[in-house]
matplotlib code that plots the C-alpha trace (Angstrom):
import matplotlib.pyplot as plt

x = [-14.5, -15.4, -16.3, -12.8, -11.3, -13.5, -12.6, -8.9, -9.3, -11.1, -8.2, -7.0, -3.3, -1.9, 1.5, -0.1, -1.3, 2.0, 1.4, -2.4, -5.2, -5.9, -2.6, -3.6, -7.0, -5.1, -2.9, -6.0, -7.8, -4.8, -4.7, -8.3, -7.4, -6.1, -2.6, -4.1, -6.4, -3.4, -1.5, -4.4, -4.6, -0.9, -1.0, -4.0, -2.1, 0.2, 3.9, 3.9, 0.9, 2.3, 5.5, 3.6, 1.1, 3.9, 5.3, 1.9, 1.8, 2.1, 5.6, 4.1, 2.4, 4.9, 6.1, 2.6, 1.7, 4.9, 4.4, 0.9, 2.2, 3.0, 6.7, 7.1, 5.7, 7.4, 10.8, 10.3, 10.0, 12.8, 15.2, 14.9, 15.6, 18.9, 19.9, 18.7, 15.4, 14.7, 15.7, 13.4, 10.5, 10.6, 10.6, 7.6, 6.6, 6.2, 9.4, 8.0, 6.8, 10.3, 11.9, 9.5, 10.5, 14.2, 14.2, 13.5, 16.8, 20.2, 22.5, 24.9, 22.0, 20.4, 23.6, 23.8, 20.1, 20.6, 23.8, 21.7, 19.1, 19.3, 20.8, 17.4, 15.7, 18.6, 18.6, 14.8, 14.9, 17.9, 16.1, 13.3, 15.6, 17.5, 14.4, 13.0, 10.3, 7.8, 8.2, 6.7, 10.0, 9.8, 6.2, 6.6, 6.7, 9.1, 6.8, 5.3, 4.1, 5.3, 4.6, 5.9, 3.7, 4.4, 2.9, -0.6, -3.2, -3.2, 0.5, -0.1, -2.8, -0.3, 2.3, -0.1, -1.1, 2.5, 2.2, 0.9, -0.5, -0.5, 0.8, -2.0, -4.1, -3.1, -5.7, -3.3, -0.3, 2.5, 3.7, 7.4, 9.8, 13.1, 14.9, 12.2, 10.9, 7.2, 5.0, 1.4, -0.9, -2.9, -6.1, -6.9, -10.5, -9.3, -7.3, -10.4, -12.8, -10.8, -9.8, -6.9, -5.2, -4.7, -1.5, -1.0, 0.0, -3.6, -5.4, -3.1, -3.7, -1.0, -2.7, -1.8, 1.1, 3.5, 4.4, 8.0, 9.9, 10.6, 7.0, 5.9, 3.6, 0.7, 0.7, 0.6, -2.4, -4.1, -3.5, -5.0, -8.1, -8.5, -8.2, -9.7, -6.6, -6.1, -2.4, 0.0, 3.5, 6.6, 9.5, 12.8, 13.9, 14.6, 11.1, 12.5, 10.0, 11.0, 7.9, 4.3, 2.2, -1.1, -4.1, -3.3, 0.0, -2.1, -4.5, -1.6, -0.4, -3.8, -4.1, -0.6, -1.2, -4.4, -2.6, 0.2, -2.2, -4.0, -0.9, 1.2, -1.4, -0.4, 3.3, 3.4, 4.7, 2.0, 3.8, 3.5, 2.7, -0.4, 1.0, 4.6, 6.4, 6.4, 10.2, 9.9, 6.8, 7.8, 10.8, 8.8, 6.1, 8.5, 10.0, 6.8, 5.7, 9.0, 8.3, 4.8, 6.2, 8.4, 5.5, 3.5, 6.3, 6.2, 2.5, 2.9, 5.6, 3.1, 0.7, 3.5, 3.9, 0.4, 0.6, -0.2, -3.4, -4.6, -4.0, -6.3, -9.0, -9.4, -12.2, -9.4, -7.9, -11.4, -12.0, -8.5, -8.6, -11.8, -10.1, -7.1, -9.4, -11.7, -8.7, -7.2, -10.3, -10.9, -7.4, -7.4, -10.5, -8.7, -5.5, -7.2, -9.0, -5.9, -3.7, -6.3, -6.5, -2.7, -2.7, -5.3, -3.3, -6.0, -4.1, -1.2, 0.3, -2.2, -5.2, -3.9, -4.7, -8.4, -8.4, -6.8, -9.4, -12.2, -10.8, -10.5, -14.2, -15.1, -12.9, -14.5, -18.1, -17.6, -15.6, -18.4, -21.1, -19.4, -17.9, -21.5, -22.5, -19.5, -19.8, -23.4, -22.3, -19.4, -21.6, -24.2, -21.6, -19.4, -21.8, -19.0, -19.6, -15.8, -14.7, -17.5, -16.2, -12.6, -13.2, -15.5, -12.8, -10.0, -12.1, -12.6, -8.9, -7.9, -10.4, -9.3, -5.6, -6.3, -8.1, -5.3, -2.6, -4.3, -4.4, -0.9, 1.1, 0.8, 2.0, 4.8, 6.0, 5.8, 7.9, 10.5, 10.3, 8.7, 5.8, 2.7, 0.8, 3.6, 4.6, 1.4, -0.7, 2.2, 3.0, -0.7, -1.2, 1.6, 0.3, -3.3, -2.2, 0.2, -2.2, -5.2, -3.5, -1.8, -4.9, -7.1, -4.7, -3.3, -6.9, -7.5, -4.3, -5.4, -8.9, -8.1, -4.7]
y = [-20.6, -17.2, -19.0, -20.4, -17.0, -15.5, -18.3, -17.6, -13.8, -14.4, -16.4, -13.2, -12.9, -16.2, -15.5, -16.6, -19.8, -21.5, -24.5, -24.5, -26.1, -22.7, -23.1, -26.4, -24.9, -22.2, -24.7, -26.6, -23.5, -22.3, -25.7, -25.1, -21.8, -21.3, -19.7, -16.3, -16.3, -17.2, -14.3, -11.9, -13.0, -12.4, -9.0, -8.2, -9.1, -7.0, -8.0, -10.2, -12.2, -12.3, -14.0, -16.6, -17.3, -17.9, -20.6, -22.3, -22.3, -25.7, -26.1, -27.4, -24.1, -21.6, -20.7, -20.1, -18.0, -15.9, -15.0, -13.8, -11.3, -7.7, -6.8, -5.2, -8.1, -10.6, -9.0, -9.2, -13.0, -13.4, -11.5, -14.2, -17.1, -18.6, -19.5, -23.2, -22.1, -19.7, -22.4, -24.9, -22.5, -21.5, -25.1, -25.7, -22.1, -20.5, -18.9, -15.3, -15.8, -17.0, -14.0, -11.7, -13.2, -13.2, -9.5, -8.7, -10.3, -8.5, -9.1, -11.4, -13.6, -13.6, -15.1, -17.7, -18.7, -19.0, -21.1, -23.5, -24.1, -26.7, -25.5, -25.6, -23.6, -21.2, -20.5, -19.9, -17.5, -15.6, -15.1, -13.4, -11.5, -10.0, -7.8, -4.9, -5.9, -3.6, -5.0, -8.0, -9.9, -9.3, -10.6, -13.6, -17.2, -19.5, -22.6, -22.9, -25.7, -25.3, -27.2, -27.1, -26.1, -29.4, -31.7, -33.1, -32.5, -36.2, -35.9, -32.9, -34.7, -37.7, -35.2, -33.5, -36.8, -37.4, -34.5, -35.1, -31.6, -28.4, -25.1, -23.0, -20.8, -22.7, -21.8, -22.0, -23.9, -21.6, -22.5, -21.9, -22.7, -24.7, -21.6, -21.2, -18.1, -17.3, -18.2, -18.3, -19.9, -23.0, -22.8, -25.9, -25.7, -26.0, -29.1, -30.8, -29.8, -30.3, -33.2, -35.0, -35.6, -32.0, -30.1, -27.4, -25.0, -25.3, -24.3, -22.1, -18.4, -16.2, -12.8, -12.7, -10.4, -11.6, -9.2, -7.6, -8.4, -4.7, -3.6, -1.7, -3.7, -1.2, -1.4, -5.3, -4.9, -2.7, -5.3, -8.0, -5.8, -4.9, -8.4, -10.4, -12.6, -15.3, -15.7, -14.2, -15.2, -13.0, -12.6, -10.9, -8.4, -11.3, -12.8, -15.7, -17.1, -16.3, -17.2, -16.2, -13.9, -15.1, -13.2, -13.7, -11.8, -9.0, -8.8, -8.2, -5.3, -3.8, -4.0, -2.6, 0.3, 1.1, 0.9, 3.0, 5.8, 5.8, 5.7, 8.0, 10.8, 10.8, 10.4, 6.8, 3.5, 1.2, -1.7, 0.1, -2.5, -1.5, -3.0, -1.9, -0.8, 2.9, 3.0, 2.0, 4.0, 7.3, 8.0, 7.0, 9.5, 12.2, 12.8, 14.0, 15.8, 17.7, 18.5, 19.6, 21.8, 23.5, 24.2, 25.5, 27.9, 29.2, 29.8, 31.5, 33.8, 35.0, 35.8, 37.7, 40.1, 41.4, 41.4, 45.1, 44.7, 41.8, 44.0, 46.7, 44.3, 41.4, 39.7, 38.8, 36.4, 34.7, 34.3, 33.6, 29.8, 29.5, 30.7, 28.3, 25.3, 25.7, 25.8, 22.8, 20.7, 21.8, 21.1, 17.7, 16.7, 17.6, 16.0, 12.7, 12.6, 13.3, 10.9, 8.1, 8.9, 8.7, 5.3, 4.0, 5.4, 7.9, 11.1, 12.1, 15.3, 15.2, 15.6, 17.4, 20.8, 19.9, 18.7, 21.9, 23.9, 21.8, 22.3, 26.1, 26.2, 24.0, 26.1, 29.3, 28.1, 26.7, 29.7, 32.1, 29.9, 29.6, 33.1, 34.4, 32.2, 33.2, 36.9, 36.9, 35.1, 37.6, 40.6, 39.4, 38.2, 41.4, 44.0, 44.9, 44.8, 45.3, 42.3, 40.3, 41.3, 40.6, 37.0, 36.3, 37.5, 35.6, 32.4, 32.7, 33.2, 30.4, 27.8, 28.5, 28.3, 25.0, 23.4, 24.3, 23.2, 20.0, 19.1, 20.3, 19.1, 15.3, 15.7, 18.0, 15.7, 12.6, 14.3, 15.0, 11.3, 12.2, 10.1, 12.3, 10.4, 10.9, 14.6, 16.0, 16.6, 18.4, 20.7, 21.4, 22.3, 24.7, 26.4, 26.7, 28.0, 30.6, 31.8, 31.8, 33.9, 36.2, 37.0, 37.4, 39.5, 41.3, 42.5, 43.4, 45.5, 47.3, 48.2, 48.9, 50.6]
z = [13.4, 14.9, 18.2, 18.3, 17.8, 20.5, 23.0, 22.4, 22.8, 26.2, 27.6, 29.2, 30.1, 28.7, 30.3, 33.6, 32.1, 31.1, 33.3, 33.2, 31.2, 29.6, 27.7, 26.2, 25.2, 23.5, 21.6, 20.5, 19.4, 17.4, 15.6, 14.5, 12.8, 9.3, 8.9, 7.9, 10.9, 13.2, 11.7, 12.2, 15.9, 16.4, 14.9, 17.1, 20.3, 22.5, 22.4, 25.5, 24.3, 20.8, 21.9, 23.9, 21.1, 18.6, 20.8, 20.6, 16.8, 15.2, 13.7, 10.4, 9.6, 11.1, 7.6, 6.3, 9.3, 9.0, 5.4, 6.2, 8.8, 8.0, 7.4, 10.8, 12.8, 10.6, 11.3, 15.0, 14.8, 12.3, 14.5, 17.2, 14.7, 13.8, 10.3, 10.6, 11.9, 9.0, 6.4, 8.1, 8.4, 4.8, 3.4, 1.2, 0.7, -2.7, -4.0, -3.9, -0.3, 0.7, -1.0, 0.9, 4.2, 3.4, 2.5, 6.2, 7.2, 7.4, 4.5, 6.4, 7.7, 4.3, 2.7, 5.4, 4.8, 1.1, 1.6, 3.7, 1.0, -1.7, -5.0, -6.8, -4.1, -3.8, -7.6, -7.6, -4.6, -6.0, -9.3, -7.4, -5.1, -8.1, -8.8, -6.7, -4.3, -6.0, -9.5, -11.4, -10.9, -7.2, -7.1, -9.3, -8.4, -10.3, -9.9, -13.4, -15.6, -19.3, -22.5, -26.1, -29.0, -30.9, -28.2, -28.6, -26.0, -25.2, -24.4, -22.2, -20.2, -19.6, -18.5, -16.0, -14.5, -13.6, -11.2, -7.7, -7.6, -9.7, -8.5, -6.8, -9.0, -12.2, -14.8, -17.8, -18.9, -20.3, -23.8, -24.5, -27.3, -27.1, -25.7, -23.0, -24.6, -24.0, -26.9, -25.5, -23.0, -23.0, -20.8, -18.8, -20.0, -23.6, -22.8, -21.2, -23.9, -27.1, -29.3, -27.6, -31.0, -31.9, -31.0, -28.5, -31.4, -32.8, -29.7, -27.6, -27.2, -28.7, -28.2, -24.6, -23.6, -20.9, -18.1, -18.2, -15.0, -14.4, -14.6, -11.3, -9.2, -9.3, -13.2, -12.8, -10.5, -13.1, -15.8, -13.6, -13.0, -16.7, -18.0, -15.1, -14.9, -12.4, -13.3, -15.9, -17.1, -16.4, -18.9, -19.1, -21.8, -24.1, -23.8, -21.8, -19.2, -15.6, -13.7, -13.2, -11.0, -9.5, -8.2, -4.5, -5.0, -6.8, -3.9, -1.6, -3.8, -3.8, 0.0, 0.5, -1.8, 0.0, 3.4, 2.0, 0.9, 4.2, 6.5, 4.5, 4.8, 8.5, 7.7, 8.9, 7.4, 6.0, 7.8, 11.1, 13.9, 15.8, 19.0, 18.5, 21.8, 22.5, 22.2, 18.5, 17.6, 19.1, 16.8, 13.7, 14.5, 15.8, 12.4, 10.8, 14.0, 13.6, 10.0, 10.9, 13.7, 11.2, 8.8, 11.8, 12.6, 9.1, 9.3, 12.7, 11.2, 8.7, 11.5, 13.4, 10.5, 11.2, 15.0, 15.2, 13.1, 15.4, 18.5, 17.0, 15.9, 18.4, 16.2, 13.7, 16.1, 16.6, 12.8, 11.6, 12.2, 10.0, 6.8, 7.2, 8.2, 5.3, 2.9, 4.5, 4.1, 0.5, -0.5, 1.2, -0.8, -4.1, -3.1, -2.2, -5.5, -7.5, -5.6, -6.1, -9.7, -10.1, -8.3, -10.8, -13.7, -14.6, -14.1, -16.4, -17.9, -20.7, -18.6, -15.5, -17.1, -17.4, -13.7, -12.5, -14.5, -12.9, -9.4, -10.0, -10.8, -7.8, -5.5, -6.8, -6.5, -3.0, -2.0, -3.1, -1.4, 2.0, 1.8, 1.6, 4.6, 6.7, 5.7, 7.1, 10.3, 10.9, 10.2, 12.7, 15.2, 15.3, 13.7, 11.3, 7.5, 6.8, 8.7, 7.0, 3.6, 4.6, 5.8, 2.7, 0.3, 2.1, 2.0, -1.7, -2.2, 0.0, -1.3, -4.9, -3.9, -1.9, -4.9, -7.4, -5.0, -4.3, -7.9, -8.8, -5.8, -6.4, -10.1, -9.1, -6.3, -8.4, -11.1, -8.3, -7.3, -4.0, -2.8, -3.1, -0.4, 2.0, 1.4, -0.2, 2.9, 4.7, 1.7, 1.2, 4.9, 4.7, 1.5, 2.8, 6.1, 4.7, 2.0, 4.3, 7.0, 4.6, 2.6, 5.7, 7.7, 4.6, 3.7, 7.4, 7.5, 4.3, 5.5, 9.1, 8.7]

ax = plt.figure().add_subplot(projection="3d")
ax.plot(x, y, z, "-o")
ax.set_aspect("equal")
plt.show()
């Protein structure tokens, strides 16, 4: 499989091969790849190659390839499709995957696509679209196999044999009452190993809680991790079965959360297309560059207050970036640990006090250690004990401040409904720069005035 991928990547500029044998080789190679591998190849190609490769994708797997693509790349292809093409390409996909694709469309086009579906498919998709994308309801698939408690296992087996296939990742049948309310689950292993004459009620598991449709997707992922689930039922506020979530959906949530944490630290969208044109990438990055510029101006304004002191002691300009840099690194370490803990559900108001106390001690110990080292370096470098003391004291102050800010900021931002991963690093940099410069130059002004 890897050799096939390498061959395709070595075809060079496929746009020059429209009427050559290289194009046919590319088509054959694409047919040998799984949908997820084709999607990965599309995302790894520049725009002009990406459009050509999409034309070579087999029509029968276009929908599967499309649902494997990131939202940004997915939207690029959807914008070029008419309503009939979108309806055709989503046929046969799971309901949750169809909903994910349709959410990339403008409202007008979305309504047209839904009207072009069969009544049954439309009802299923609309039930998923009625929930936020990052909730259990937005993740669920409505394709479930349900049974009633009064049935015998023999009757259940006959019922299953009437199906050509079972939905993917089916490890349990969902037991519901006459009102379609969730009652319990019946593992397939239990059906195969139990006496066929006994009823579902006798062997079903009732100690399994269904997932509320409005539960956030990160909490759903945590439940799957805790209980080692392969699938889980989803219910509404009345306990009525709506659908189920499978492990493949949860893996997507975990991956998206990881991408979000990584990209947000740089002020970027987790769905950012690696090969997006400059005209689209530039404005997205410009926003946070502008915010960063504003914070840099704030830090520079602090420096300007002590301009006379810097003019007197030129060594201050040499050493000043060290204080801010050390604070920035120390704060980022704490910020990363706390944001990760919050994502895993480990950090709350009940234990944030202990965390801040721990980070204060870590900041103090590291501050004293590296202050001593930097003090010796400064004394040797400039032959001035005073400036050695100033930078050592400023480093202790800034490292403690950075540690406390790194622990407190994510909790404070989350309480204000601001994404800590997105805004935390910018706020932290501002704090460590301002405190670092102010403490260093303020002490210098006091001793050299």
